[in-house]
PLY file of the C-alpha trace (Angstrom):
ply
format ascii 1.0
element vertex 122
property float x
property float y
property float z
element edge 121
property int vertex1
property int vertex2
end_header
-10.25 6.22 -8.06
-13.07 3.58 -7.33
-16.71 4.24 -8.83
-20.27 2.17 -8.56
-22.90 0.90 -10.97
-26.53 0.59 -10.43
-25.91 -2.71 -10.68
-23.55 -3.03 -7.84
-20.50 -3.70 -9.62
-17.83 -1.47 -8.42
-14.48 -0.47 -10.86
-11.40 0.69 -9.76
-9.39 2.78 -12.41
-5.43 2.98 -12.39
-4.33 4.66 -15.81
-6.47 3.25 -18.40
-6.82 -0.43 -16.65
-10.06 -0.70 -14.70
-10.53 -3.47 -12.01
-13.90 -4.57 -11.58
-15.88 -6.79 -9.37
-19.46 -7.10 -7.20
-20.02 -4.97 -4.04
-20.60 -5.69 -0.47
-24.02 -4.70 -1.28
-24.40 -7.21 -3.64
-22.58 -10.02 -2.20
-25.00 -9.24 1.09
-27.91 -10.04 -1.14
-26.39 -12.62 -3.03
-25.29 -14.84 -0.24
-22.64 -17.36 -0.34
-21.13 -17.45 -3.80
-20.47 -20.89 -5.19
-19.61 -20.52 -9.14
-18.48 -17.47 -10.95
-18.54 -17.63 -14.92
-16.02 -14.89 -16.00
-15.13 -13.58 -19.64
-12.66 -14.08 -21.63
-9.20 -12.61 -22.17
-9.45 -10.32 -24.98
-12.85 -10.21 -25.42
-14.35 -6.84 -26.26
-17.62 -5.60 -24.45
-19.77 -2.75 -24.31
-20.99 -0.63 -21.66
-23.60 -2.73 -19.41
-23.33 -5.59 -21.86
-23.29 -9.00 -19.75
-19.72 -10.14 -18.87
-20.02 -12.87 -16.69
-22.43 -14.12 -13.93
-22.01 -14.67 -10.02
-24.34 -18.05 -8.62
-24.78 -18.08 -5.25
-26.51 -20.46 -2.67
-29.68 -18.13 -3.40
-29.92 -17.10 -6.88
-27.76 -16.69 -9.99
-27.14 -12.37 -11.02
-25.60 -11.19 -14.21
-22.12 -9.14 -13.88
-22.29 -6.28 -16.23
-19.73 -4.20 -18.22
-19.51 -0.65 -16.26
-17.55 0.65 -19.02
-16.71 -0.23 -22.71
-13.53 -2.14 -23.34
-11.46 -5.41 -23.48
-10.70 -7.83 -21.30
-7.08 -7.90 -19.92
-7.12 -10.15 -17.49
-9.98 -12.52 -15.05
-9.40 -13.72 -11.50
-8.00 -17.17 -11.80
-8.32 -17.46 -7.51
-11.81 -16.29 -7.82
-12.61 -19.52 -10.08
-10.85 -21.62 -8.09
-12.41 -20.44 -4.71
-15.57 -18.27 -5.39
-15.71 -17.47 -1.62
-13.52 -14.96 -2.29
-16.44 -12.72 -3.72
-17.55 -12.54 -0.23
-14.90 -13.09 1.98
-12.88 -10.03 0.46
-15.10 -8.21 -2.48
-13.25 -5.16 -2.77
-10.33 -6.95 -2.61
-8.79 -10.80 -3.64
-12.39 -11.33 -4.98
-12.22 -8.88 -7.82
-13.52 -10.35 -11.02
-11.56 -9.26 -14.20
-9.56 -6.43 -15.33
-10.65 -4.30 -18.75
-8.93 -1.58 -20.85
-10.85 1.27 -21.26
-12.15 2.01 -24.36
-13.95 5.53 -23.19
-12.85 6.81 -19.71
-15.53 9.23 -20.44
-17.97 6.72 -19.28
-16.73 6.89 -15.97
-18.39 10.35 -15.50
-22.06 8.63 -15.17
-20.86 6.46 -12.98
-21.32 6.77 -8.73
-18.91 7.83 -6.47
-18.81 6.09 -2.87
-21.29 8.55 -1.24
-24.03 8.68 -4.17
-23.61 4.83 -3.78
-24.03 4.63 -0.55
-27.44 6.87 -0.82
-28.38 4.32 -3.94
-27.62 0.91 -2.07
-29.08 1.92 1.38
-32.84 2.30 -0.75
-32.29 -0.76 -3.15
0 1
1 2
2 3
3 4
4 5
5 6
6 7
7 8
8 9
9 10
10 11
11 12
12 13
13 14
14 15
15 16
16 17
17 18
18 19
19 20
20 21
21 22
22 23
23 24
24 25
25 26
26 27
27 28
28 29
29 30
30 31
31 32
32 33
33 34
34 35
35 36
36 37
37 38
38 39
39 40
40 41
41 42
42 43
43 44
44 45
45 46
46 47
47 48
48 49
49 50
50 51
51 52
52 53
53 54
54 55
55 56
56 57
57 58
58 59
59 60
60 61
61 62
62 63
63 64
64 65
65 66
66 67
67 68
68 69
69 70
70 71
71 72
72 73
73 74
74 75
75 76
76 77
77 78
78 79
79 80
80 81
81 82
82 83
83 84
84 85
85 86
86 87
87 88
88 89
89 90
90 91
91 92
92 93
93 94
94 95
95 96
96 97
97 98
98 99
99 100
100 101
101 102
102 103
103 104
104 105
105 106
106 107
107 108
108 109
109 110
110 111
111 112
112 113
113 114
114 115
115 116
116 117
117 118
118 119
119 120
120 121
């Protein structure tokens, strides 16, 4: 299951772990990503709290926690090659993984159909 936020993050849930990244719409808007600041493994974040930053040649943008939880892993390959956020935002360009504190928070996020409509107007 993949869900989307109004801040243009995607969340792929497998069991109680969610993988988080930025959407195709977000990376299109940002342009060439040149730097990412990822959270520390073991850090706990509340839903909608800033967990990282993505910088491009055009702008810098915060990466928000789509759900509350503990960071279990960060994408070191993305830190070494931030362009992965452009070339494969829904795959190799993922940002971090989080252990879900409240699966019920996923219900407030958008499915692909709702996100497509939302991002078309963004």
